[in-house]
Residue frames as a rotation matrix with the C-alpha (Angstrom) as fourth column:
UNK 1
-0.903 -0.275 -0.331 43.41
0.326 -0.939 -0.107 96.51
-0.281 -0.205 0.938 59.49
UNK 2
-0.747 0.646 0.157 40.24
-0.162 -0.407 0.899 96.93
0.645 0.646 0.409 57.42
UNK 3
0.055 0.791 -0.610 38.01
0.607 0.458 0.649 95.21
0.793 -0.406 -0.455 60.03
UNK 4
-0.318 -0.244 -0.916 39.50
0.915 -0.332 -0.229 97.32
-0.249 -0.911 0.329 62.83
UNK 5
-0.998 -0.067 -0.010 38.94
0.061 -0.945 0.322 100.46
-0.031 0.321 0.947 60.80
UNK 6
-0.397 0.918 -0.001 35.30
0.026 0.012 1.000 99.53
0.918 0.397 -0.028 60.16
UNK 7
0.073 0.391 -0.917 34.80
0.912 0.347 0.220 98.82
0.404 -0.853 -0.331 63.86
UNK 8
-0.564 -0.353 -0.747 36.25
0.687 -0.703 -0.186 102.16
-0.459 -0.617 0.639 64.94
UNK 9
-0.933 0.311 0.181 34.32
-0.099 -0.705 0.702 104.02
0.346 0.637 0.689 62.23
UNK 10
-0.103 0.949 -0.298 31.09
0.370 0.314 0.874 102.38
0.923 -0.020 -0.383 63.45
UNK 11
0.015 0.065 -0.998 31.84
1.000 0.023 0.016 103.20
0.024 -0.998 -0.065 67.09
UNK 12
-0.778 -0.421 -0.466 32.87
0.465 -0.885 0.023 106.79
-0.422 -0.199 0.885 66.37
UNK 13
-0.834 0.535 0.135 30.07
-0.217 -0.542 0.812 107.61
0.508 0.648 0.568 63.98
UNK 14
-0.050 0.789 -0.612 27.68
0.674 0.479 0.562 105.84
0.737 -0.385 -0.556 66.36
UNK 15
-0.377 -0.160 -0.912 28.78
0.856 -0.436 -0.277 108.30
-0.354 -0.885 0.302 69.04
UNK 16
-0.990 0.013 -0.138 28.04
-0.065 -0.921 0.384 111.18
-0.123 0.390 0.913 66.68
UNK 17
-0.500 0.859 -0.105 24.62
0.082 0.168 0.982 109.73
0.862 0.483 -0.154 65.88
UNK 18
0.010 0.482 -0.876 23.72
0.948 0.274 0.161 109.34
0.317 -0.833 -0.454 69.55
UNK 19
-0.635 -0.313 -0.706 24.96
0.563 -0.814 -0.145 112.84
-0.529 -0.490 0.693 70.28
UNK 20
-0.955 0.292 0.053 23.00
-0.141 -0.601 0.786 114.16
0.262 0.743 0.615 67.31
UNK 21
-0.224 0.905 -0.362 19.86
0.581 0.423 0.696 112.45
0.783 -0.054 -0.620 68.59
UNK 22
0.052 0.206 -0.977 20.22
0.980 -0.197 0.010 114.30
-0.190 -0.959 -0.212 71.88
UNK 23
-0.926 -0.313 -0.210 20.92
0.256 -0.932 0.258 117.57
-0.277 0.185 0.943 70.10
UNK 24
-0.075 0.980 0.185 17.47
0.868 0.155 -0.472 117.26
-0.492 0.126 -0.862 68.58
UNK 25
0.577 0.341 0.742 16.33
0.680 -0.704 -0.204 120.76
0.453 0.622 -0.638 67.70
UNK 26
0.349 -0.481 -0.804 19.15
0.796 -0.301 0.525 122.23
-0.495 -0.823 0.278 69.81
UNK 27
-0.690 -0.718 0.094 20.88
0.657 -0.566 0.498 124.36
-0.305 0.405 0.862 67.18
UNK 28
-0.625 0.473 0.621 17.73
0.255 -0.628 0.735 125.91
0.738 0.617 0.272 65.68
UNK 29
0.047 0.698 -0.715 16.04
0.961 0.163 0.222 126.05
0.272 -0.698 -0.663 69.09
UNK 30
0.709 0.308 0.634 14.96
0.163 -0.947 0.277 129.37
0.686 -0.093 -0.722 70.55
UNK 31
0.900 -0.395 -0.183 17.27
0.179 -0.048 0.983 128.80
-0.397 -0.917 0.027 73.55
UNK 32
0.057 -0.957 0.285 20.39
0.821 0.207 0.532 128.39
-0.568 0.204 0.797 71.41
UNK 33
0.064 0.008 0.998 19.47
0.864 -0.500 -0.051 131.07
0.499 0.866 -0.039 68.87
UNK 34
0.837 0.341 0.429 19.04
0.112 -0.872 0.476 133.67
0.536 -0.350 -0.768 71.62
UNK 35
0.609 -0.685 -0.399 22.43
0.660 0.158 0.735 132.97
-0.440 -0.711 0.548 73.21
UNK 36
0.766 -0.543 -0.344 25.20
-0.608 -0.786 -0.113 135.50
-0.209 0.296 -0.932 72.85
UNK 37
0.836 -0.437 0.332 27.65
0.482 0.874 -0.062 133.41
-0.263 0.212 0.941 70.80
UNK 38
0.011 -0.951 -0.309 31.33
0.321 -0.290 0.902 133.98
-0.947 -0.109 0.303 70.10
UNK 39
0.444 0.114 -0.889 32.15
-0.649 -0.643 -0.407 136.07
-0.618 0.757 -0.212 67.03
UNK 40
-0.520 -0.730 -0.443 34.31
-0.847 0.371 0.381 133.17
-0.114 0.573 -0.811 65.79
UNK 41
-0.084 0.582 0.809 31.40
-0.178 0.790 -0.586 130.70
-0.980 -0.193 0.037 65.82
UNK 42
-0.945 -0.309 -0.107 31.60
-0.160 0.151 0.976 128.94
-0.286 0.939 -0.192 62.44
UNK 43
-0.221 0.894 -0.391 28.58
-0.960 -0.128 0.250 128.47
0.173 0.430 0.886 60.19
UNK 44
0.393 0.544 0.741 26.50
-0.756 0.650 -0.077 125.38
-0.524 -0.530 0.667 60.88
UNK 45
0.924 -0.002 -0.383 27.78
-0.276 0.691 -0.668 123.30
0.266 0.722 0.638 57.93
UNK 46
0.013 -0.999 0.049 31.34
-0.720 -0.043 -0.692 123.48
0.694 -0.026 -0.720 59.32
UNK 47
-0.068 0.005 0.998 30.33
-0.925 0.374 -0.064 121.38
-0.373 -0.928 -0.021 62.34
UNK 48
0.821 0.447 0.354 29.18
-0.284 0.859 -0.426 118.44
-0.495 0.249 0.832 60.22
UNK 49
0.745 -0.616 -0.255 32.23
-0.220 0.135 -0.966 118.62
0.630 0.776 -0.035 57.97
UNK 50
-0.080 -0.830 0.553 34.62
-0.884 -0.197 -0.424 118.93
0.460 -0.523 -0.718 60.92
UNK 51
0.119 0.167 0.979 33.14
-0.799 0.601 -0.005 116.00
-0.589 -0.782 0.205 62.85
UNK 52
0.981 0.195 0.000 33.15
-0.149 0.751 -0.644 113.79
-0.126 0.631 0.765 59.77
UNK 53
0.435 -0.894 -0.106 36.83
-0.342 -0.055 -0.938 114.52
0.833 0.445 -0.330 59.13
UNK 54
-0.124 -0.469 0.875 37.67
-0.980 -0.084 -0.183 114.13
0.159 -0.879 -0.449 62.84
UNK 55
0.445 0.378 0.812 36.01
-0.615 0.788 -0.030 110.74
-0.651 -0.485 0.584 63.18
UNK 56
0.958 -0.209 -0.198 37.60
-0.043 0.576 -0.817 109.41
0.285 0.790 0.542 59.99
UNK 57
0.137 -0.975 0.175 41.07
-0.502 -0.221 -0.836 110.52
0.854 0.027 -0.520 61.15
UNK 58
-0.083 -0.121 0.989 40.50
-0.990 0.122 -0.068 109.27
-0.113 -0.985 -0.130 64.71
UNK 59
0.811 0.445 0.381 39.30
-0.394 0.896 -0.208 105.88
-0.433 0.018 0.901 63.42
UNK 60
0.732 -0.630 -0.258 42.34
-0.056 0.322 -0.945 105.52
0.679 0.707 0.200 61.17
UNK 61
-0.092 -0.776 0.624 44.58
-0.805 -0.311 -0.505 106.48
0.586 -0.549 -0.596 64.08
UNK 62
0.185 0.244 0.952 43.00
-0.876 0.480 0.047 103.86
-0.446 -0.843 0.303 66.37
UNK 63
0.970 0.236 0.067 43.03
-0.173 0.854 -0.490 101.11
-0.173 0.463 0.869 63.72
UNK 64
0.526 -0.841 -0.123 46.70
-0.100 0.083 -0.992 101.72
0.845 0.534 -0.041 62.94
UNK 65
-0.118 -0.553 0.825 47.75
-0.904 -0.283 -0.319 102.09
0.410 -0.783 -0.467 66.59
UNK 66
0.702 0.596 0.391 46.02
-0.711 0.618 0.335 98.89
-0.042 -0.513 0.857 67.76
UNK 67
0.892 -0.339 -0.299 48.58
0.249 0.920 -0.302 96.35
0.378 0.195 0.905 66.46
UNK 68
0.056 -0.927 0.370 51.49
-0.102 -0.374 -0.922 98.45
0.993 0.014 -0.116 67.79
UNK 69
-0.011 0.038 0.999 50.38
-0.941 -0.338 0.002 97.99
0.338 -0.940 0.040 71.40
UNK 70
-0.751 -0.239 -0.616 51.12
-0.010 0.937 -0.350 95.01
0.660 -0.257 -0.706 73.62
UNK 71
-0.711 0.533 -0.458 48.76
0.595 0.110 -0.796 96.20
-0.374 -0.839 -0.396 76.36
UNK 72
-0.686 0.512 0.517 45.54
0.324 -0.421 0.847 97.25
0.651 0.749 0.123 74.69
UNK 73
0.013 0.764 -0.646 43.52
0.980 0.118 0.159 97.65
0.197 -0.635 -0.747 77.90
UNK 74
-0.457 -0.230 -0.859 44.80
0.505 -0.862 -0.038 101.20
-0.732 -0.452 0.510 78.48
UNK 75
-0.991 0.098 -0.088 43.70
-0.127 -0.524 0.843 102.22
0.036 0.846 0.531 74.98
UNK 76
-0.425 0.890 -0.167 40.31
0.586 0.411 0.698 100.57
0.690 0.199 -0.696 75.46
UNK 77
-0.030 0.388 -0.921 39.74
0.958 -0.251 -0.136 102.45
-0.284 -0.887 -0.364 78.73
UNK 78
-0.686 -0.287 -0.669 40.81
0.156 -0.956 0.250 105.77
-0.711 0.068 0.700 77.23
UNK 79
-0.930 0.364 0.052 38.69
0.017 -0.098 0.995 105.21
0.368 0.926 0.085 74.14
UNK 80
-0.215 0.897 -0.387 35.63
0.856 0.363 0.367 104.29
0.469 -0.253 -0.846 76.24
UNK 81
-0.144 0.097 -0.985 36.06
0.731 -0.660 -0.173 107.42
-0.667 -0.745 0.024 78.38
UNK 82
-0.910 -0.219 -0.352 36.48
-0.076 -0.747 0.660 109.54
-0.408 0.628 0.663 75.24
UNK 83
-0.740 0.670 0.061 33.37
0.356 0.313 0.880 107.94
0.571 0.673 -0.470 73.74
UNK 84
-0.021 0.754 -0.657 31.28
0.999 0.048 0.023 108.69
0.048 -0.656 -0.754 76.83
UNK 85
-0.370 -0.176 -0.912 32.47
0.385 -0.922 0.022 112.29
-0.845 -0.343 0.409 77.00
UNK 86
-0.996 -0.043 -0.084 31.83
-0.061 -0.386 0.920 112.79
-0.072 0.921 0.382 73.30
UNK 87
-0.479 0.876 -0.063 28.30
0.585 0.372 0.720 111.38
0.654 0.308 -0.691 73.52
UNK 88
-0.043 0.522 -0.852 27.41
0.992 -0.079 -0.099 113.19
-0.120 -0.849 -0.515 76.75
UNK 89
-0.857 -0.328 -0.398 28.25
0.334 -0.941 0.055 116.75
-0.392 -0.085 0.916 75.71
UNK 90
-0.797 0.555 0.239 25.24
0.032 -0.356 0.934 117.15
0.603 0.752 0.266 73.38
UNK 91
0.162 0.921 -0.354 22.52
0.643 0.174 0.746 116.23
0.749 -0.349 -0.564 75.89
UNK 92
-0.146 -0.274 -0.950 24.29
0.941 -0.336 -0.047 118.16
-0.306 -0.901 0.307 78.66
UNK 93
-0.880 -0.318 -0.352 24.55
0.218 -0.930 0.295 121.31
-0.421 0.183 0.888 76.56
UNK 94
-0.865 0.499 -0.054 21.61
-0.279 -0.389 0.878 121.22
0.417 0.774 0.476 74.12
UNK 95
-0.173 0.860 -0.480 19.00
0.399 0.507 0.764 119.18
0.900 -0.059 -0.431 75.99
UNK 96
0.275 0.262 -0.925 19.54
0.954 0.048 0.297 120.20
0.122 -0.964 -0.236 79.61
UNK 97
0.614 -0.099 0.783 21.18
0.154 -0.958 -0.242 123.59
0.774 0.269 -0.573 78.90
UNK 98
0.875 -0.412 -0.252 23.83
0.284 0.015 0.959 122.92
-0.391 -0.911 0.130 81.53
UNK 99
0.851 -0.508 0.131 26.44
-0.136 -0.455 -0.880 125.19
0.507 0.731 -0.456 80.00
UNK 100
0.284 -0.773 0.568 28.93
-0.958 -0.206 0.198 124.96
-0.036 -0.601 -0.799 82.90
UNK 101
0.311 -0.138 0.940 28.78
-0.229 0.950 0.215 121.16
-0.922 -0.282 0.264 82.96
UNK 102
0.954 0.036 0.297 29.10
0.278 0.257 -0.926 121.23
-0.109 0.966 0.235 79.17
UNK 103
0.612 -0.781 0.124 32.30
-0.639 -0.581 -0.504 123.23
0.465 0.230 -0.855 79.55
UNK 104
0.118 -0.545 0.830 33.61
-0.821 0.418 0.390 120.73
-0.559 -0.727 -0.398 82.07
UNK 105
0.611 0.181 0.771 32.78
0.153 0.928 -0.339 117.81
-0.777 0.325 0.540 79.76
UNK 106
0.950 -0.220 0.221 34.35
0.209 -0.079 -0.975 119.37
0.232 0.972 -0.029 76.67
UNK 107
0.452 -0.832 0.321 37.40
-0.862 -0.501 -0.085 120.57
0.231 -0.238 -0.943 78.61
UNK 108
0.200 -0.321 0.926 37.90
-0.513 0.771 0.378 117.05
-0.835 -0.551 -0.011 79.93
UNK 109
0.801 0.139 0.582 37.52
0.376 0.640 -0.670 115.65
-0.466 0.755 0.461 76.40
UNK 110
0.846 -0.529 0.064 40.05
-0.305 -0.581 -0.755 118.16
0.436 0.619 -0.653 75.08
UNK 111
0.196 -0.782 0.592 42.51
-0.959 -0.028 0.282 117.21
-0.204 -0.623 -0.755 77.81
UNK 112
0.395 0.023 0.918 41.96
-0.139 0.990 0.035 113.52
-0.908 -0.141 0.394 77.09
UNK 113
0.943 -0.064 0.327 42.66
0.333 0.229 -0.915 113.90
-0.016 0.971 0.237 73.37
UNK 114
0.549 -0.811 0.200 45.82
-0.721 -0.581 -0.377 115.89
0.422 0.063 -0.904 74.23
UNK 115
0.164 -0.444 0.881 46.79
-0.727 0.549 0.412 112.97
-0.667 -0.708 -0.233 76.48
UNK 116
0.790 0.149 0.594 46.19
0.258 0.798 -0.544 110.55
-0.556 0.583 0.592 73.57
UNK 117
0.896 -0.438 0.073 48.51
-0.132 -0.421 -0.898 112.71
0.424 0.795 -0.435 71.48
UNK 118
0.243 -0.855 0.459 51.30
-0.936 -0.330 -0.120 112.82
0.253 -0.400 -0.881 74.06
UNK 119
0.229 -0.117 0.966 50.99
-0.625 0.743 0.239 109.28
-0.746 -0.659 0.097 75.43
UNK 120
0.669 0.137 0.731 50.82
0.302 0.848 -0.435 107.46
-0.679 0.512 0.526 72.10
UNK 121
0.789 -0.423 -0.446 53.41
-0.610 -0.626 -0.486 109.59
-0.074 0.655 -0.752 70.31
UNK 122
-0.217 -0.942 0.255 56.29
-0.838 0.314 0.447 107.20
-0.501 -0.117 -0.858 71.16
UNK 123
-0.183 0.233 0.955 54.27
0.144 0.967 -0.208 104.27
-0.973 0.099 -0.210 69.74
UNK 124
0.196 0.468 0.862 53.06
0.950 0.129 -0.285 105.98
-0.244 0.875 -0.419 66.59
UNK 125
-0.509 -0.601 -0.616 55.15
0.558 -0.776 0.296 109.10
-0.656 -0.193 0.730 65.91
UNK 126
-0.991 0.114 -0.067 53.68
-0.125 -0.639 0.759 110.38
0.044 0.761 0.648 62.65
UNK 127
-0.508 0.844 -0.169 50.33
0.598 0.487 0.636 108.74
0.620 0.223 -0.753 63.25
UNK 128
-0.300 0.409 -0.862 49.50
0.838 -0.319 -0.443 111.06
-0.456 -0.855 -0.247 66.14
UNK 129
-0.957 -0.039 -0.288 49.16
-0.094 -0.897 0.433 113.80
-0.275 0.441 0.854 63.54
UNK 130
-0.597 0.800 -0.048 45.80
0.341 0.308 0.888 112.19
0.726 0.514 -0.457 62.74
UNK 131
-0.079 0.544 -0.835 44.67
0.996 0.018 -0.082 113.48
-0.030 -0.839 -0.543 66.15
UNK 132
-0.885 -0.386 -0.261 45.34
0.398 -0.917 0.005 117.12
-0.241 -0.100 0.965 65.30
UNK 133
-0.601 0.724 0.339 41.95
-0.046 -0.455 0.889 117.80
0.798 0.519 0.307 63.66
UNK 134
0.276 0.698 -0.661 40.23
0.655 0.366 0.661 116.43
0.704 -0.615 -0.356 66.79
UNK 135
-0.169 -0.444 -0.880 42.44
0.964 -0.259 -0.055 118.38
-0.204 -0.858 0.472 69.17
UNK 136
-0.973 -0.200 0.111 42.21
0.224 -0.934 0.277 121.66
0.048 0.295 0.954 67.25
UNK 137
-0.331 0.926 0.180 38.44
0.059 -0.170 0.984 121.37
0.942 0.336 0.001 66.84
UNK 138
0.284 0.433 -0.855 37.99
0.846 0.305 0.436 120.63
0.450 -0.848 -0.280 70.54
UNK 139
-0.616 -0.536 -0.578 40.00
0.733 -0.659 -0.170 123.71
-0.290 -0.528 0.798 71.45
UNK 140
-0.880 0.380 0.286 37.71
-0.125 -0.764 0.633 125.80
0.459 0.521 0.719 69.25
UNK 141
0.001 0.950 -0.312 34.58
0.242 0.302 0.922 124.09
0.970 -0.076 -0.229 70.63
UNK 142
-0.060 -0.098 -0.993 35.79
0.993 0.096 -0.069 124.58
0.102 -0.991 0.092 74.20
UNK 143
-0.926 -0.314 -0.212 36.29
0.332 -0.942 -0.056 128.27
-0.182 -0.122 0.976 73.54
UNK 144
-0.591 0.784 0.190 32.78
-0.151 -0.338 0.929 128.52
0.793 0.520 0.318 72.04
UNK 145
0.220 0.639 -0.737 31.26
0.641 0.475 0.603 126.78
0.735 -0.605 -0.306 75.08
UNK 146
-0.366 -0.459 -0.809 33.30
0.916 -0.328 -0.229 129.00
-0.161 -0.826 0.541 77.42
UNK 147
-0.966 0.046 0.253 32.20
0.042 -0.943 0.331 132.15
0.254 0.331 0.909 75.60
UNK 148
-0.135 0.991 -0.022 28.57
0.023 0.025 0.999 131.14
0.991 0.134 -0.026 75.97
UNK 149
0.156 0.159 -0.975 29.03
0.908 0.367 0.205 130.42
0.390 -0.917 -0.087 79.66
UNK 150
-0.463 -0.503 -0.730 30.71
0.803 -0.587 -0.104 133.73
-0.376 -0.634 0.676 80.44
UNK 151
-0.995 0.039 -0.088 28.58
-0.074 -0.895 0.441 135.94
-0.061 0.445 0.893 78.16
UNK 152
-0.332 0.938 -0.100 25.03
-0.055 0.087 0.995 134.79
0.942 0.336 0.022 78.87
């Protein structure tokens, strides 16, 4: 279990690091600062705290789910798709300023994490609760992205 947890922590925090690299000066950039943002946009420190908690919970979920599955290929495919979506949102939104595509990416990621929750619930009933921080945060983030799209 410990080795699996370390692997998933490395993969998940690696995704955050790559995404952060592509964010670059995105948050303090003139482009982002001048956007009309949602009134419910949390302060900057909340993002780092939220993503840290999310990736810890998601890694624990994956490490604990792994031995419960006979067919792991479905989980690997879903995880890889989730990883790509998670990494791609930052460059799409902050680097290229493609707000509509960013909304599509984050909406797809939100739907995928909801699918994780529903699909793996029979395998890991209480364990799917570890996905709630991810799912709730993505709903908030999707609303923030949508607000920016429709109000700028």
